[in-house]
C-alpha positions as CSV (number, residue, x, y, z in Angstrom):
1,X,56.2,-22.4,-19.0
2,X,55.0,-19.0,-19.2
3,X,52.0,-18.0,-17.0
4,X,49.4,-15.8,-18.8
5,X,47.6,-13.4,-16.8
6,X,43.9,-13.1,-17.9
7,X,43.2,-9.9,-19.8
8,X,40.8,-7.6,-17.9
9,X,38.9,-4.7,-19.4
10,X,40.6,-1.6,-18.4
11,X,37.8,0.9,-19.3
12,X,35.0,2.1,-17.3
13,X,31.7,0.1,-16.8
14,X,29.6,2.5,-18.8
15,X,31.9,2.2,-21.9
16,X,31.2,-1.4,-22.0
17,X,27.5,-1.0,-21.4
18,X,27.2,1.7,-24.1
19,X,29.0,-0.7,-26.6
20,X,26.9,-3.6,-25.6
21,X,23.7,-1.7,-26.1
22,X,25.0,-0.4,-29.5
23,X,25.6,-3.9,-30.6
24,X,22.7,-5.7,-29.2
25,X,20.1,-3.1,-28.4
26,X,19.1,-2.6,-31.9
27,X,17.9,-6.2,-32.3
28,X,16.0,-5.9,-29.1
29,X,14.1,-2.8,-30.4
30,X,13.2,-4.6,-33.6
31,X,11.7,-7.5,-31.6
32,X,9.7,-5.0,-29.5
33,X,8.5,-3.3,-32.7
34,X,7.3,-6.5,-34.2
35,X,5.4,-7.6,-31.1
36,X,4.0,-4.2,-30.1
37,X,0.2,-4.2,-30.3
38,X,-2.0,-1.1,-30.7
39,X,-3.0,0.1,-27.2
40,X,-6.4,1.0,-26.3
41,X,-6.9,4.4,-24.8
42,X,-7.5,4.1,-21.0
43,X,-10.4,5.8,-19.4
44,X,-10.5,6.7,-15.9
45,X,-13.2,5.4,-13.5
46,X,-14.7,8.8,-12.9
47,X,-14.9,9.6,-16.7
48,X,-16.5,6.2,-17.4
49,X,-19.1,6.9,-14.6
50,X,-20.1,10.0,-16.2
51,X,-20.2,8.5,-19.7
52,X,-22.5,5.9,-18.3
53,X,-24.8,8.5,-16.6
54,X,-24.9,11.0,-19.5
55,X,-24.3,8.9,-22.5
56,X,-22.5,11.5,-24.6
57,X,-22.5,10.7,-28.4
58,X,-18.7,10.5,-28.6
59,X,-18.7,7.7,-25.8
60,X,-21.3,5.7,-27.8
61,X,-18.9,3.1,-29.3
62,X,-17.2,2.6,-25.9
63,X,-20.5,2.1,-24.1
64,X,-22.0,-0.2,-26.8
65,X,-19.0,-2.5,-26.4
66,X,-19.2,-2.3,-22.6
67,X,-22.7,-3.2,-22.5
68,X,-22.2,-6.0,-25.0
69,X,-19.5,-7.5,-22.9
70,X,-21.3,-7.0,-19.6
71,X,-25.1,-7.2,-19.3
72,X,-24.8,-6.5,-15.6
73,X,-23.1,-3.2,-16.3
74,X,-25.8,-2.3,-18.9
75,X,-28.5,-3.0,-16.2
76,X,-26.6,-1.1,-13.5
77,X,-26.2,1.9,-15.9
78,X,-29.8,2.0,-16.7
79,X,-30.8,2.0,-13.0
80,X,-28.3,4.7,-12.2
81,X,-29.5,6.8,-15.2
82,X,-33.0,6.4,-13.9
83,X,-32.0,7.7,-10.5
84,X,-30.1,10.6,-12.0
85,X,-33.3,11.5,-13.8
86,X,-35.4,11.3,-10.8
87,X,-33.1,13.7,-8.8
88,X,-32.8,16.1,-11.8
89,X,-36.5,16.3,-12.5
90,X,-37.6,15.9,-8.9
91,X,-39.9,13.0,-9.9
92,X,-41.1,11.6,-6.5
93,X,-43.7,9.4,-8.3
94,X,-41.0,7.3,-9.8
95,X,-39.2,6.6,-6.5
96,X,-41.2,3.5,-5.5
97,X,-40.6,1.8,-8.8
98,X,-36.9,2.7,-8.9
99,X,-36.5,1.5,-5.4
100,X,-37.9,-2.0,-6.2
101,X,-35.7,-2.2,-9.3
102,X,-32.6,-1.2,-7.5
103,X,-33.3,-3.5,-4.6
104,X,-33.1,-6.4,-7.1
105,X,-29.8,-5.3,-8.7
106,X,-26.3,-4.2,-8.0
107,X,-27.5,-1.0,-6.3
108,X,-29.3,-2.8,-3.5
109,X,-27.0,-1.5,-0.8
110,X,-27.4,2.2,-2.0
111,X,-31.2,1.7,-2.1
112,X,-31.2,0.3,1.3
113,X,-29.3,3.3,2.7
114,X,-31.7,5.7,1.1
115,X,-34.7,3.9,2.4
116,X,-33.4,4.6,5.9
117,X,-33.9,8.2,5.4
118,X,-36.6,8.0,2.8
119,X,-38.6,10.9,4.4
120,X,-35.8,13.3,4.0
121,X,-35.1,12.0,0.4
122,X,-38.8,12.5,-0.7
123,X,-38.8,16.0,1.1
124,X,-35.8,17.0,-1.0
125,X,-37.7,15.9,-4.1
126,X,-40.9,17.6,-3.3
127,X,-39.9,20.8,-1.4
128,X,-38.5,23.9,-3.2
129,X,-36.0,24.6,-0.6
130,X,-32.3,23.8,-0.8
131,X,-29.4,24.0,1.6
132,X,-27.2,24.8,-1.4
133,X,-26.5,28.4,-0.3
134,X,-25.6,27.1,3.4
135,X,-23.3,24.5,1.9
136,X,-21.6,27.2,-0.4
137,X,-20.8,29.4,2.6
138,X,-19.4,26.5,4.7
139,X,-17.2,25.6,1.7
140,X,-15.9,29.2,1.4
141,X,-15.1,29.3,5.2
142,X,-13.4,25.9,5.1
143,X,-11.2,27.1,2.1
144,X,-10.2,30.2,4.0
145,X,-9.5,28.2,7.2
146,X,-7.4,25.7,5.2
147,X,-5.4,28.4,3.6
148,X,-4.6,30.0,6.9
149,X,-3.8,26.8,8.8
150,X,-0.5,27.2,10.8
151,X,0.2,30.6,9.5
152,X,-1.7,33.0,11.8
153,X,-3.6,33.4,14.9
154,X,-7.4,33.2,15.3
155,X,-7.7,36.9,15.2
156,X,-6.3,37.2,11.7
157,X,-8.6,34.4,10.6
158,X,-11.5,36.2,12.1
159,X,-10.6,39.4,10.3
160,X,-10.2,37.6,6.9
161,X,-13.5,35.9,7.3
162,X,-15.3,39.1,8.1
163,X,-13.6,40.9,5.4
164,X,-14.7,38.3,2.8
165,X,-18.3,38.4,3.9
């Protein structure tokens, strides 16, 4: 009786893998092609928020479908757009009505926090002053400070800030 030794593949593993892929990979690709569905384009949360607030014409089909599927989102978007309008037009007279509608909906927490500092909020709507220029200077200084972090001494930072002013 002769003993037979099992035959073993003497080649490299990637050669076998490539051959198997060539033989059976094509069938798998055909199956994937048949079952593939057209993908809906994804939209980021930030873009969706701005589309809800501004309602650009190119987003109308998306927003109509979103409002149809979720009446809660439609109500939330309407309340948010009204708040956006109040801020933009500085319409302090519309504030009490908006506050009541927001308290009854999804923006109740936001309205509650605004009520805590209602005097400041109404003053911001009614007064012509703004702290925008100050905030701009603070932002500029923070950018300079961040760009120099760990690189130089306070004296160099001071010189750079004074030179930029």
